[in-house]
C-alpha positions as CSV (number, residue, x, y, z in Angstrom):
1,M,-59.7,-7.9,-15.1
2,T,-61.6,-4.6,-15.4
3,T,-65.3,-5.0,-14.9
4,N,-67.9,-3.4,-17.2
5,V,-69.2,-1.3,-14.4
6,E,-65.8,0.3,-13.9
7,E,-65.3,0.8,-17.6
8,Q,-68.7,2.7,-17.8
9,H,-67.7,5.1,-15.0
10,M,-64.1,5.8,-16.1
11,G,-63.1,8.3,-18.7
12,S,-59.9,7.6,-20.7
13,F,-57.7,10.4,-22.0
14,D,-54.7,10.1,-24.4
15,P,-52.6,13.2,-23.7
16,E,-51.6,13.3,-27.4
17,N,-55.2,14.4,-28.2
18,Y,-55.4,17.3,-25.8
19,S,-53.7,20.6,-25.2
20,H,-50.9,20.9,-22.7
21,S,-53.1,23.3,-20.7
22,D,-55.9,20.7,-20.4
23,I,-53.4,18.1,-19.3
24,Y,-51.9,20.5,-16.8
25,K,-55.3,21.1,-15.2
26,L,-55.9,17.4,-15.1
27,M,-52.5,16.7,-13.5
28,V,-52.5,19.4,-10.8
29,G,-56.0,18.4,-9.8
30,A,-55.2,14.7,-9.6
31,I,-51.7,14.8,-8.1
32,V,-52.6,16.4,-4.7
33,P,-51.8,17.7,-2.2
34,R,-48.3,18.9,-3.2
35,P,-45.9,20.6,-0.8
36,I,-44.6,24.0,-1.8
37,A,-40.9,24.9,-2.1
38,L,-40.3,28.6,-1.9
39,V,-36.9,28.6,-3.7
40,S,-34.5,31.5,-3.2
41,T,-31.6,32.1,-5.6
42,V,-29.2,34.8,-6.6
43,D,-27.8,35.5,-10.1
44,E,-24.1,36.1,-10.8
45,N,-24.5,39.8,-9.9
46,G,-26.2,39.1,-6.6
47,I,-29.8,40.0,-7.6
48,R,-32.1,38.0,-5.4
49,N,-35.0,35.8,-6.7
50,L,-37.7,34.1,-4.8
51,A,-40.4,31.8,-6.4
52,P,-42.7,29.0,-5.3
53,F,-42.8,25.5,-6.9
54,S,-45.4,22.8,-6.1
55,Y,-43.8,20.2,-8.3
56,F,-41.5,19.5,-5.4
57,T,-40.6,16.4,-3.3
58,A,-37.9,14.6,-1.4
59,V,-35.6,12.1,-3.2
60,C,-33.6,10.3,-0.6
61,S,-31.8,10.8,2.8
62,S,-28.3,9.5,2.0
63,P,-27.2,11.9,0.8
64,P,-30.2,14.1,1.6
65,T,-31.6,15.1,-1.7
66,L,-34.7,16.9,-3.1
67,L,-36.0,18.0,-6.4
68,F,-38.3,20.7,-7.8
69,C,-39.4,21.4,-11.3
70,P,-39.4,24.9,-12.9
71,A,-41.6,24.9,-16.0
72,V,-41.1,26.8,-19.2
73,R,-42.7,30.3,-19.0
74,A,-45.8,30.4,-21.1
75,S,-45.4,34.2,-21.5
76,T,-41.8,34.2,-22.8
77,Q,-41.4,30.5,-23.7
78,G,-38.1,30.7,-21.9
79,R,-36.5,29.5,-18.7
80,K,-37.6,30.9,-15.4
81,D,-35.2,33.1,-13.5
82,T,-34.9,30.5,-10.8
83,L,-33.6,27.9,-13.3
84,R,-31.2,30.3,-14.9
85,N,-29.8,31.3,-11.5
86,V,-29.4,27.7,-10.4
87,L,-27.6,26.8,-13.6
88,S,-25.2,29.7,-13.2
89,T,-24.5,29.5,-9.5
90,E,-25.2,25.8,-8.8
91,E,-26.8,26.8,-5.5
92,F,-30.3,27.4,-4.1
93,V,-32.3,27.4,-0.9
94,V,-35.7,25.6,-0.4
95,N,-37.8,27.4,2.1
96,V,-40.8,25.3,3.1
97,V,-44.1,27.2,3.2
98,S,-46.3,27.3,6.3
99,W,-49.8,28.9,6.8
100,D,-48.2,32.0,8.3
101,I,-46.5,33.0,5.0
102,A,-49.1,31.7,2.5
103,S,-50.1,35.2,1.3
104,Q,-46.5,36.3,0.9
105,M,-45.6,33.1,-1.0
106,N,-48.5,33.9,-3.3
107,V,-47.1,37.3,-4.1
108,T,-43.8,35.8,-5.2
109,S,-45.6,33.7,-7.8
110,A,-46.3,36.8,-10.0
111,E,-44.3,37.0,-13.2
112,V,-42.1,40.1,-12.9
113,A,-38.9,41.4,-14.6
114,F,-35.7,39.6,-13.6
115,E,-34.3,42.6,-11.8
116,V,-37.3,42.7,-9.4
117,D,-36.4,41.4,-5.9
118,E,-39.3,39.2,-4.7
119,F,-38.1,39.5,-1.1
120,E,-38.9,43.2,-1.3
121,L,-42.1,42.6,-3.3
122,S,-43.5,40.1,-0.8
123,G,-42.1,41.7,2.4
124,L,-40.4,38.4,3.4
125,T,-37.1,38.8,5.2
126,P,-33.8,37.6,3.7
127,V,-31.2,36.2,6.1
128,A,-27.7,35.0,5.2
129,S,-27.2,31.3,4.6
130,A,-24.4,29.3,6.2
131,V,-22.9,27.8,3.1
132,V,-24.6,29.1,-0.1
133,R,-24.8,32.6,-1.4
134,A,-28.6,32.6,-1.8
135,P,-30.4,34.0,1.3
136,R,-32.9,32.1,3.3
137,V,-36.5,33.2,4.1
138,A,-36.4,34.1,7.8
139,E,-40.2,33.5,8.2
140,S,-40.0,30.0,6.8
141,P,-40.0,27.4,9.7
142,I,-37.7,25.0,7.7
143,Q,-35.0,26.0,5.3
144,M,-32.6,23.8,3.3
145,E,-29.5,25.0,1.7
146,C,-28.7,23.0,-1.5
147,K,-26.0,22.4,-4.0
148,L,-27.0,21.4,-7.5
149,R,-26.5,17.8,-8.3
150,N,-28.1,17.6,-11.7
151,V,-30.7,19.2,-14.0
152,V,-32.7,16.9,-16.3
153,T,-34.5,18.8,-19.0
154,I,-37.7,17.0,-20.0
155,S,-38.9,19.6,-22.6
156,E,-38.1,23.2,-23.5
157,Q,-41.5,23.8,-25.1
158,V,-44.4,25.5,-23.3
159,G,-45.8,23.0,-20.9
160,G,-42.4,21.4,-20.4
161,A,-40.1,21.6,-17.5
162,S,-36.7,20.7,-16.0
163,I,-36.1,18.5,-12.9
164,V,-33.6,20.3,-10.6
165,I,-32.0,17.9,-8.2
166,G,-30.2,19.3,-5.2
167,E,-28.2,17.9,-2.3
168,I,-29.1,19.4,1.0
169,I,-25.9,20.6,2.7
170,R,-27.5,22.5,5.6
171,F,-30.8,22.3,7.4
172,H,-32.3,25.1,9.4
173,V,-35.2,24.2,11.7
174,R,-37.1,26.7,13.9
175,E,-36.5,26.1,17.6
176,G,-39.2,24.0,19.3
177,L,-40.4,22.5,16.0
178,M,-38.4,19.3,16.1
179,N,-37.9,16.6,18.8
180,E,-35.3,13.9,18.1
181,F,-35.5,14.9,14.4
182,K,-39.2,14.4,14.2
183,I,-41.1,17.5,13.1
184,D,-44.2,18.4,15.1
185,P,-46.9,18.8,12.4
186,D,-49.1,21.0,14.5
187,K,-46.3,23.5,15.1
188,F,-45.2,23.3,11.5
189,N,-48.6,24.0,10.0
190,A,-47.4,23.4,6.4
191,I,-49.7,24.1,3.5
192,G,-50.1,22.2,0.2
193,R,-51.2,23.0,-3.3
194,M,-54.3,21.6,-5.0
195,G,-55.5,22.5,-8.5
196,G,-55.8,26.1,-9.7
197,P,-55.9,28.7,-6.9
198,T,-56.9,26.1,-4.2
199,Y,-54.5,25.3,-1.3
200,I,-54.8,23.0,1.7
201,R,-53.8,23.2,5.3
202,T,-52.4,20.1,7.0
203,L,-54.7,20.2,10.1
204,D,-56.9,17.1,9.4
205,R,-54.6,14.1,9.7
206,F,-54.8,10.4,10.6
207,E,-52.3,7.7,11.3
208,M,-51.9,4.1,10.0
209,E,-49.2,1.7,11.1
210,R,-47.4,-0.1,8.3
211,P,-48.4,-3.7,8.2
212,K,-45.9,-6.3,9.5
213,L,-45.2,-9.4,7.5
214,R,-46.8,-12.6,9.0
215,N,-44.9,-15.8,9.1
């Protein structure tokens, strides 16, 4: 049962009574830290696209599956180039973002015309993938080539998004970063997204063993 003290110190918000931008700020500040997927795609004419998504996570390992969520563009109220490319080609690459490429990743977040190549804009290096047509980001320490499994559209209004579910069909891991399939977090030096323009480095860590059931 909730105590009176807790009730006095907790604000309660019905999202129906607030703008989507207010709820967005609340969510991105509360659901933290979030890993960043730098997603590379190509359209049917081979034009490259590169964009970051912090609504991104793993789904399962058999088959290896991940998801990311492209939102509806506020400026055009339409689908982002990444989603349009994924729907037309059914392929994409997730390049995980480390500290070394944080500034270049940020450059790719700019809203630009669809014909602009964000690889060229950011100075990141495209390298051929093994299976899919979309290039990988050479500077990313971990890259995952994906085939589209499903797209779930939650809402097509501003503030809405789609869930893109992809099966990982090829992993690429920088040499020396992995030992017996365990990633060295110090060498990885991944970054995460907080609210607004704030990011976090994964340098301050601690360990806890999962409790064992007692008979």
